[in-house]
Each structure stands twice: as structure tokens, then as C-alpha cells.
N, C-alpha and C positions, 0 to 999 in steps of 0.2 A: 196381925193385921187384917181387920175384917172389912169388906166391902160390900154395903147392903144395895138393894135394888134402886134406891134413889139416888145412888152414887156418893153416898157420904162415906167417910175414911175415919174409923176409929183406930187412934194411934196407940202405942203401948202404954201410953200415960193415961189412956182413958178419954182423952180429948176427942170429940166428935169434930170433923171439919167437912163440911158440905163441898160438894163439887161447885165451883164456879159457874154459874148460870149467864151467859153474856146477854146485855139488853139487845133486842131487837131495833133497829132503826132502818125501815126498808128504804132501800134507795132503787130506783129503777135505772137499768141499763138497757137502751135502745139500739140494737144494730140489725140491719138488713131485715126489718120488719119484726125481729123476735126481741119479746120482752123479758128480760131477766129480773127479777126482784133479790137484790142483794142484802140480807138482813144484818150483817157483819162489816159492811166495809168500812164502817166508821173506825174499825179498829186500825185502820192504816194512819190514823191522826197521832203520829209518834210523841208529838210535843204535847199531847192532851193528857193532864193528870190522871183522867180517868181511865185511858189505855192503859198506862203505867201500873195504875193499881189493880187491874184487872189480871195483868201480866204477873204481877206480883202474887195475887190470889192463886193464879194457876201454880205458881212455884210453890207456894205454901201447901196446896192439896197435893203436888207431886211428893214433897218431902214426907206428908202423912202417909201417902199411899204406898210410899218405898222404905218408911222406917224400919220394918222388921227386916229389910235386907241389908241394913247397914252394917252389921257384923260381916256379912258375905262381901260387901264392898270394899271393906277394909282389908280383909283378907285378900281379894284379888289385888288390890293397888299394892299390898305388900310383896305378893308372887311376882308382880311386874318389875316392882323396883329389886327384889332379889335375885333376879334373873338377868339384871342389867348392871353392867359393868359401869358404874357411875362417874368414877374418874378414868378418864381414858384420854388416848390421842387417836387421831384419825390417821390413815396412810398418807404419808407426804406426796405431793406433787410438785414437780420441777417446773419453776417458770423464770426464765432468766437466770440470775446469779444465785436464787433462793430455792429452797425446799419449802412449800407452803402447807399448812396443817391447822385442825383445830383441837383445843382441848376441851374436855368437859370435866365439871369436878362435883364431887358429891356435895349435894345439898344446895347446887346453883342451878337455875332453871334453863340458862342459855349458855350457848358456846362461846369460846375465847379463840380467836384467829391469830396464829403466830407464824413465823417463818424462821429459819436458820440458814446459814450460808451453805452453797454446795461446796465439794471438796476441790474440783476442778472442772475445766469444760468437758472432759469425758466422765464424769460422775452421772449415771443414768440408775443405779442401784439406789433405791430409797433408804434412808438411814432408818436402823432399828431403834425407835423410841419407846422407851418405858416409862412407865410412872414411877416417879421418885426418883428418876435418875438425871441429872443436870443435862442440858443440851447445849453445847458450846455454841455460843453466839445468838442464842435465841432472842427473838424480838416479840413481843405483844403488839400486835397491830391494831385489835378492837377487841374491847371485852364488851359484849352485849348484855351482860350483867349490870355493868355499871350504866348503859345507856339505859335500861329498862327500871333502874333505880328510882322509886316513887311513882309509879305507873302500873295500873292495873292490868294494862294491856301494852304488849311490845311485840313488835314485828320489824325486823331487818331486812330492807328491800335491796337496794344496791350495794354491792361490795366491790368495787372495780378498782384495780392498780393500774398505774400509768405504766407506759412502756419501759419507762426506766426504773420502775419498782420504787419511786421514792414518794409518790403521792396515792392516797386511797379515798377514792368517792364513795360515800356510803349514805344511806338513806333511812328512816325509821318511821313507822306508824305507831302511835301511842293511842290510837283510839278504836282501830279495826276496820275502817273504811276505806282501806287501800289507798290513802293518799299520804304521800311521804314527804319529808323535809330532808332535803339533800344538803350535805356538808362534805368538806374536803378536809383531810388531815394529811399533815407532812410526816410520815412513818419514820424517818430518819432522826428529827428532832422531837416527835412526840406534839407539835405544834397544831392546834386546830384554826386554820385558816379563818378569815372574816367571812368569806363565801358562804352564803345560808339561802338556800331556795326553796320555799314552802309550795305545797300541792304538786309535787311531782307524781309520775305513775310508777315509781320503784326503781327503774334502772339507770345506769349511766355508762356512757362510753368515752373514751378519751381519744383524743387527738393523737398522732404520732409523737408529736414533739412535747406532748402532756401541757399545752398551754391552753387548751380549751377542752370543755366537757360538753357533750350532746346528752338530753335527757327529753323525756316525754312528759306532756300534761294531759289531763283529761278533761272533756267538757262537763257540762252540767249533768249529763246523763252518764258520767263515768266512763265515757268512750275515749280511749287513748286517741287523740285527734291531730295532736300537733308534735313536731319535733324542734327543739331550740337548741341553739350553740350558746354556750357561756363561757367567756373568756375570763380566767382566773385573773382576780383582784378588781374586777369591774362590779358594779351593782347589778342585781339582777333585772333591774328596769332597764338595763342597757342590752339585755340578752337578744339574739336575734331568732325570730322564728324561720328556719330554714325549709319547714314543710308543714303544710296544712292538708288535712283531708276531709272535704266537704261531705263527700258521700257518708250518710250516717250508718250505712252498713258497712263500712270498712274501719277497721282500727290499725295503729300505725306501732312500729318498732324501730329501734335504730341499734346497730352493733358493728362490728368489723368482720372481715374475713381472717380466717386463721394466719394467713400470711402477713396480716396487719397493713398490706399495702392499699386496701380499700375500706372506705367506711361505707356503711349498707343501711339503707331506709327499705322496710318491707311494709307494704299496704296490702291487707287481707281481709276479706270476707270470708264468709263460709264457702263459698264457691269460685271467686276470683282473687287474684293477687296482682301486683305490681313492684318491680324492684328498681332502686335508685342507687346508684354508685358514685364516689368521691373518692380521690386520691387522698389518703389520709394525712400526707404530709403537706395538704393544701386544705387546711381546715376551713378557711373562708371563701373557699371556691363554691362552684355551683353544682349540686349533685344532678346527674343525669339519668333519664329512664332507660334502662337496657330493654325490654319489650313492653310497649305500650299494652295495657290491661284489656282483655277483651272478655267479654261476659263468659263466665264458666269455665275459663282456662286458668288454672293455679300453677304456679311455678315458684322456685326457689334457685339462686345461683350462687356459686363460690368461685374463686379465683384459683387457678391451679397453673403449673408450670410443667408443660408437657413437651418433651423432646427439646428443651431450651426455649420454649416459646410460651407467652403467656396467653392462657385460655380462660374460657368461661366453662363451666360445668353446669348445666342446667337441668333439673328435675321438674318434669311437667307432665300434664294429663291432658294435653292438645290432642286434635284430630290428625291421624297419619294414615294416609291412604283410605280415608273415608270411615275409619274406624276411631272412636273415642278412646284413649289410652287411659281408661278409668284407673288402674292399678299404678300409672305413671310409667314413665320410661326416663333414661338418662340420656343427655345428649352434650355434645361437645361443639362449642362454637368459638370463632377467634373474639377478641375484645372489641375489635374495630366494627364488627356486624354480629351482634349477638341473634339475628335472624337467620344467618347462615350455618345451620345446625348439620351436625352429623351423629346419627345415633349410635350410642355405644351400647345401651342395654334395652331391647325392644319390652314392648309391653307383654305382659303375660297375664292371664286370667287368673291363674293359680297362685301368683307372688304379689304382694303389694309392696313395691318399691317405696321406702318412708324416708330415707335419707342419705346422704353421701357426705363424709367428712374428708376434706383435702388436707393432705399433708404434703410435703416438699418431693418425695419420693414414693409415695402411696395414697391409695384411696381406701376408704373403709365405707363398706355398704351396710347399711342397716334395712333388713326387710322382713316381710313377715310371711310364712308358708305353713300351711295345716294349722293355722290358730296358733302359732308360736313365733316369738320374734328370734332373727336369725342375724348372723354377722359374718361378713366376708371381706377379707383383704385382696387389695388388687395393686401390684407393683407397678410404679412407674418407671419405665427405662429411657435410655438415651434414643430409644427409637419408638416410643409411645407407650405401650400397655404390656406388662407381663401375663403371667397366668392367675387368674382370680381362683381364690381358694377359701371356701366356707370354713370356718372354725368350728372344731367338733368339741363339744363339752361333754360328751358322754352320759348325757341324761335325756330321757324320753319326755318329761313334763318340767319346762324351766323357762327362766327368762335370762336374756343374755345381751348386753350391749355396751357400747363405748361410752368411757366417762374418763374425766381427769386428764385430758390431754391437750393443754392449752399450747405446747411448743409446736412450731410449724416444722421444725427439723429434730426427729426423734428416732432412735434406734429400735424403740419398743413401743408398745401400745396399751393402755390401761384399759383393762374391760372388768365388767362386773358380772357374776352369776350368781344366781339364786333360784329357789324352788319354794313349793310349800313347805317343804319340811328340811331345805337346805338354807343354814343362815347365809348371809351375803358373803360371798367371796370375790376378793379383788386380786385380778391377775395382770402381770406384765407378759403380754404376747410377743414373743420374738418372730417377726415375718420370716427371717433368713430360715429358721430352723423349724419354725412350727411350734416352739416350746411354750407351755403355759407355766409362767412361775407364778407361785402362789405366794402374794405378799400379805396378805391381810385376811382373816376370816373373822367374821361377826362373833363375839364372844358371848355364849349364854350360860349363864352361872347356874350353878346346881345340877350338874353332871347331865346336861341333856344329850340324849342319844337320837339321832334321827332315825336308826333302825326301830324304834319303838313306834313309828308311824308310817302311813303308806298314802301315797297320792295316785291318782288313777284318772283315765280321761274315759266318760262314757258320753252316750249320744241320745238326746229325747228326738222324736219325730214331730214337728209341727203339723197342723191340719191340712196344710198345702203341700206335704211330702218332705219339706226341708227338714234336713238334720241340723240340729242345735247341739253345739259341744256343751258339755257338763265337766267341770273338774271336782274332783271329790276328795277330801283329806279327812282322814281320821286315825285313831290308834289302832294299831295292829291287835292288840289284845280285847278290843270291844266285842261284846258278846253279839252272839249271832241274832238275827232277827231285827225287826225295826229299831230304830234308834231317834232320840233327839237330834233334831237337823236344823242349821241355820242356812238358809237358800238367799245368797247375795247376788244382785244384779245391778247394771246400770244401763247400758243400751242407748248412749246418745253420744253426738259429736265425733263419731268415729273414734271414740277411746276404747282401748282395750284393757280389759281386767286380766294381767297376765300373772304367772306363779310368782308369789313373794312370799318370804319368811315373816311371820309375825311373833315376837317374843309374847306379847299380851294374848295371842289367840290360845297359847298353850293352856291357860287358865280354863278354856272351855272344852278343848280339846281332851285334855286330862279329866275332865268330870263327865265324859261321855258324849260329848256333841259331836256330831260330824258337820264339818264345814264344806259347803258346796257353792260353785260360782255358776251361775247361767250365762253362758257367752251368748246373749241373746242378740237379735238383729237392731241395728241402731249402733253398735258397738263397731269397732275395727277388725275384730280378731280374724275375721275371715276375708278382708279386704273391703276396698270402697265398695264393690256391689253389696255387700253386707250391712254397710253403712246406709247405703241408698235405699235399701229395702225396709229401714226402720226409721225414716224421717217423714216431713211433710204428710202427705195423705197415705201414706203406708206405715204411719207411726204404730198403729194397733199392733202391728205384728211384733213390737217390743214386748208387749204386754201378754199376748196369746203365746209367744214362745216361753215366755216365763212359766206360765201356767202349763204348758205342755211339759216342761222341766218338772214342775212340782208334781205333775200326776204320774211322770214316768218314775220318780223317785219313790212314789206310792205304790205303784203298781209293780216295781221290781222289788219291793219288801226292805227299801233301804231306811224307809221312815212312814208316819202316819200322819193324816192332817192333825192330830191333836197334839202331835210334838213337832211341829215344823213351824219356823218362825221366817217370815219374809224380811230382808233387808236391804234398803237402799237410801242413797243420801242425794241431795240436789236433785239432779234431772232423775238419778235413780229414786228418789223419793216421790217422783211423779209417777213411775214405774209402779212401785209397791202400793201407792195410794190407788192407782186404778185397779190392780188386782184385787185389792180390798173390797172394792165395789163390784167387780166381776163374779169372784169366786171366795168370797170371805169363808165359805166351809172348809176351804182347804188348809186354812193356816190357824195356828193358835195364839199367834201374836205378828204384829207388825211393827218394827223397830226403823224409824228415818229420822235421818239429820237434814237439817236446812232444806226440808222438801219442797220441790216445786210443784205445790199441788193446786195452786190456782193459775194454771199457764193461761188460760183465755183471757182473763182480767188482765194480767201483765202484758200480754200480747196485744191487747187494744189500747194500751197507755204508752204511746212513743215517747213521752218523757221520761219514762223510767228507764233507769241503768241497762244498757245491752239490748232493749227491745227491739229497735230497729236494726241492729244486725243479727238479731236471732230469728227474724222472719225468713231467712234462708235455712233455718234448720227445722221451723216449726210450720210456717206458712204466714201470710198477713191475713189476718182475720178482719182488718178494717176494710180493706179494699175487696176481698175475695168472700162471698158467700159460702161456698162450697168449703172453704177453709174453716171459717167460723162454724158452720155446722158440724164439721169434723171434729174440730177441737171441744165442742160443747159436748159432743157424744162421748168423749173420754176424760174431760176434766175431772180429776178425783172430786173437787168441791162443788162442782154441779151437779154431779151424779150420786150423792149421799141419798142413801134410801132409807125407808123404816124397815130396818134388817138387823140380824143379830151378827155385829161385827167381831173381829177377833180383838183380842187385848191390843192396844196400839200406844206406844211411846214415840212421841215427836219432839225433836229437839231443835233449837234454833238459837240465833244471837241476835240481839235488840240491832246492832250497828252493821249488820250484813248488807251488803250494797248489792248481791248477786241476786239472792233469794230473798226478799224482804219478810221478817219475821211475821208481818200480817197473812202470809199465806198460810203456815201452818196454824196461827192462831185462829183465823176464820175457820179453817177446816174442822179444828178441834171444837170450837163452838157450835158448829153445824153438826157435826157428828154427836155431839152431846145432846143437842135438843132433839134429833131426829130418830136416831138408832133405838133398836129394841134390846131388851136382854140386860145384864148387868155386868158385861165384860169392862175389864179396865180400861180407861182412855185418860191420858195424862200428857201434859204439855211441860216442857223445861225450857225455860229461856234464860239464857246466859245474859246477864244486863249489861257485860262489857266488852263481847267479843264479836267478831263479824263472820264470815262464811266460813272461816277455816276452824272456828270453835275458839277455846281459851289458848292463850299463848303461855309459855313455859311447858317443859317436858312433864314436871310433875303433876300440874293441872290438867294436861292431857291425858296424864294417866287414871287420874282421879275421875274423869270424864269417861273413860274407856270402861274402868272399874263401874262406874254406875250402870253403863249399858250393859254390860256383860252381867252382872248381878240381876237386872231386870230380866235379862234373856234367859238365864239358868232358872230364876223362879217361874216364868211363864211356862217352861217345859217340865216343871217339877223336878229340877235337880239343885235345887237351892240348899239342900241338908248333904249333896253328895260330895265326897271327899276325893280330891284328886288322886288319881293313881299316881304311884312312886312316893 
């Protein structure tokens, strides 16, 4: 494959395909006295055949540009497939009188949801399920492959069983726009009930007696704004809206306490929250607010029974003794007066308290210390609280968390553990003894040996002296000296990029790549303070932190600029788009999925999905000139210059409702018209998917293989053979 200076591609067949050149239709945008001329805003017209034609031309050009990588793509795809146990069963989780689990089958894209009966009330040891061995009493509850038949895209939203275990509420999206149709199935008879509710938000919550289902709908901006109550057997037109959130900064959700005593509605913005309770055995009653919202105060609440009394456990970041509890604290309050709180765990500057899970006789605390997630168990006694103990997993770099524990009364706790080199392990933790009983470990076919790889933590230093954590993963037998490297970052919404294993990643590690995560500010790895220092009018810290990490990796001899690729998706796409403008000389390539590269335009359009709720993350440029000027100074799209950019692969989905396809489309068009040099610049649009990319595991593997083949080609490893 050859690329000439004009941007034409010559395919292996000899055909010459020129890089698409988007027409310019100047559109003026005027705010706060600033005039910005946008030549490519016309690409927002999704129903315009000319727009679709342009995107298809870009896809054809991308196909031609990457044609020579097709054998490598196929090889990586087969490696992912070959390392994955395609026909498998998940570890069963007990709920009521059944063990619930999912099956996967070779050749099928989606999972199958099943159950089998427990042996008796004291049966807490999950059955050992084996492929090819009949399971007594097995029931297939939902086969997503059947639901997906005839659709190019499929996503399962809700999958919620009634308390009695006889009814399953589920919802599906066959477009990719995250609007779901809700159905109800009698899993004992296999009958599909006539209840059908289109346009829901994905989840579903049952009343205690199984007579009502509560669900969410979204407004025209895709904001979840309303909670509805549906009585089984009635028309959706008779459904009752039990909660509506008028403030466009807030989204809503509905669920239950683990005790199932209460239905819970949560209304949350980025900075403020409010919780409403209703007894779940009274589904037609009125929800009542626990603590009225106050600007800047976030809280969550759960029901607990402590010393024989019903209590509320409240996690919040309110002011205590004149100090804001930024990293949250845990308090206890009576049900009758949620404001009468006693602090159980005070705020700490070095520990971010993230969640509390309540069981009949214990609490599980999830928190973050030293950039890693931790878990502790706190017994509940007849007098109150026992001794709190952190669970020791014996690793220095790891992710651990609670999962798969729906039961209120349980003698064990299901926990997951993984690292960059450790396939997911699932344990049952026994609080009384501290034992961790390994129940299942992710299978990696092909004789995977974790000892062939190493992971370590390093630290870069930002310009303001802040130490930035870096996670580094590579093969132990990698040659000394600088190596090809993928530097990944996100840095928004207090999201943390924790250590995690990936079968697909082995294909690049085994070919000599180093995988690195830059834990930049704007994420949550180091607590709420870390997040606050990388948002709003401090957002540029996210970008400069990433560059500090990149320079540190070069200065310490781990890599060189001509062998380093920056990677980020969604808000991480904003990150790598910004650093492409700030320091293009530091990278050989930029890889980005559904990138948020035109943030200022989006934040100026309140009618777009999520915009108004996002103002607490980015600022409101409509009303605040300082925010407008600041965002304009870092927006990747508006700061494209006539310079030599790295090779860029941007990937998006036509039906994305979170980051519209138009953002990367405009960005690529402007880059192609403005940049100097002849670096590769390609856009790949999936014409059927949304923000999450293609549906179906095989299609996802193909997309990963496409990305990784491009990555390896960009750093000169297209011909490299994998180790072992």
C-alpha cells in the first residue's frame, strides 16, 4: 500500500483511490463577540444523502489505505478467537431458589441466560458446570441470539427477574441509539406477555409482588427524565409517571434496596443528587424524598438493619465542621429522620470512599487508595458494628471489587480480582474465616503464562509538580532499549482506568508492544481532588499530564516518539485530539474511538443529547465567556493547524447518541484540508452501530483486530511474529 503526498491510496489491485475532500460550506457561529467560521458543520445533516455518500467515501478510502494489513487483521482476529473459550458457562449466582448463569456457544454472537434449581436452602456452593454435561433442571430464560436474528445491531438492556422468579422483564435495542423496547416473559411457561413498551431507557425494576414494573424514559435530548409505573396486563397508555425531573442537568434512575424493602429513585447531576424511597410492597404509593437536594451535595442511601432496627446508611460529600467531605464519608440515620446522622467513617483526604453494599449481617465498603480499588468487610452485630477488615488479595497492582451478590442474606461474598497480567478470577469470600475460595478463573487457551509478562507502576511529574501515576505492561523477554508503545488515557468524569486483563491485548504485547496507561487528572484514580483538578477551567491539566507521561517514557528510555501511539475514546478522544495539536512530534500515531473532538460546538447546543447535564463537567460556554474562551483554546477541531500531524485513525458509529459521528467527521475533514506532510489520516464509520461500537462478540473482535493491525503497522511491527 502506497500513500502519495496528495493523500491518494494505491490498493494492491492497482486501483487509485483519492482521499475524500469534504466541500466547504462556511457557517458562522457567533458567541460572546467571537466569530467562528465552521466549514464542515453541514456534515451534521445525518439524513442528507450527500453526508452518507461522503462517509461511505471515507470508508472506501480507509479500506484502500488498510488493504495491505488485511492478512494481519485476520491473523489477530484468529488469535483472539483462538485464545477464547467460545463455548463456556459463567459462574452461577444464587438468587432465590435458583442458580443463574449464562452460556456462550461457538459461532454465536450473544449469550444465553439460564438457571437451574438449588439443592436446598443451605446450598451456597455454586455447582460446577461443564461444557457438554447435562445440567439437571436447566431452564433457558432468554436467548439473545434469537432476539438478534434479522438485525444488524442488537443490544440487551434490562434483564430483571421478579422477586418470585417467575417473570423476566427485558428490553432490546436493534438500532444502536440506546432506546429500548421493554417486554415481559413468563419464564415458567415460556409465554411472552402482551405487555410491550417502546422507547424506554434500558432498565426495569419490579415491585415486591411482581404486579408492577418501573422503568425510565428519556426526553428528546436522550436525557433520562421520567420514571413510569406499569401494571402488568394494562396498556402502556395507562402507565403512570411517578417521577419527572425538570432540571435538565439531572438524569434519573430507579432500583431497589438489596433488602427489597424499598423502591429507590435517584436523581443525579454531576455535582448534586437526591434520593426518593417507597415501600416496595406498596407500588402505587407515593415516593418520599430522603434529603432534599442542595447544590453541590451528592449522596446515596441504602437500607440496613442494625441492632434489630431499620436504618439508613448514607454516603455523602457534604460539609462537616466547616470542611467539605470531597472524598465522601459514611453516616447512619434513622428511617424517620435521614438528617439525624451519625458519622461511621469520616472523610479522609487520601481515601476516596466509593460505595457501600448492605447485607443482612455485614457491609462491604468499596474505596480507592493509592490509585487502586480496595474492598473491606464490616460485620454487623447485635450491638452494632464489628471489626472492619480489608481483604488482602496478595497483589501490588490489581483491580478488585464486589459482584454477583443479589441476596440479602448470604454467608459468602462474591468478589472479582484481575490485573494487567492476571485473567479475571472470581472468589467467594468467607467473612468468618477470611478465606478466598477460587470458584472460576477466566480461561485463556494456548498455554498462557502470566509469568511471561510484567506489570509495574511508575510516576511522571507534571509541570506544576504533581506526580502522575503510570501503569506499564510488557513481556519480560522484551529486548532492552526503547520499544514500540501504546499510551492510553481517558481523564474525565472521575472514571478510573484500573488494571484489567485483555485477551486481545496479548496480540500486541507478544509482538513487542508495551502497553501503558496514563492515569491523568480528570479521572478518579487518586480521589475526588484528582477529578476536580482536571475538569471545567482546569481541564488542560488532563492534556498536559498526558504529555508529561509521554515525555517521561521517552526520557527514561522506554520508547521514542517515532514508536509511540496515543489512544483514547469518547472523552479520551478529546484528550488525544488535544495532544495531537499540542505536541504532534511526540507521537507516531493517534488512535481514537467515538472521539469528543468538537466539544465547544456540542456544549453550545443544549438541544443535543447530554449537553445540559455536561455543563457541570465542562462548563457552560453559552452563558460564560470565560468558559467559552477556555474551551475554544483546547478544542481539537478548532485548533487544527497547518502542521505535520501523526498518522490518525478515527472510528465512529453513525447512530451514536453520545458523541455524534459528525465530530470525528468534521475533525478529519478539517485535518485533511489543513495539515502539512503526508501522514496517514483515515476515518472509519460503522453505519449500523452507536457509541459502544458493533454488537456481537465476533464483530467486536474484528474491530479490535482492525485497530491493532493499524497500530502495529504504524509502529513498524506489521511483519513481526508473536512470541511463543
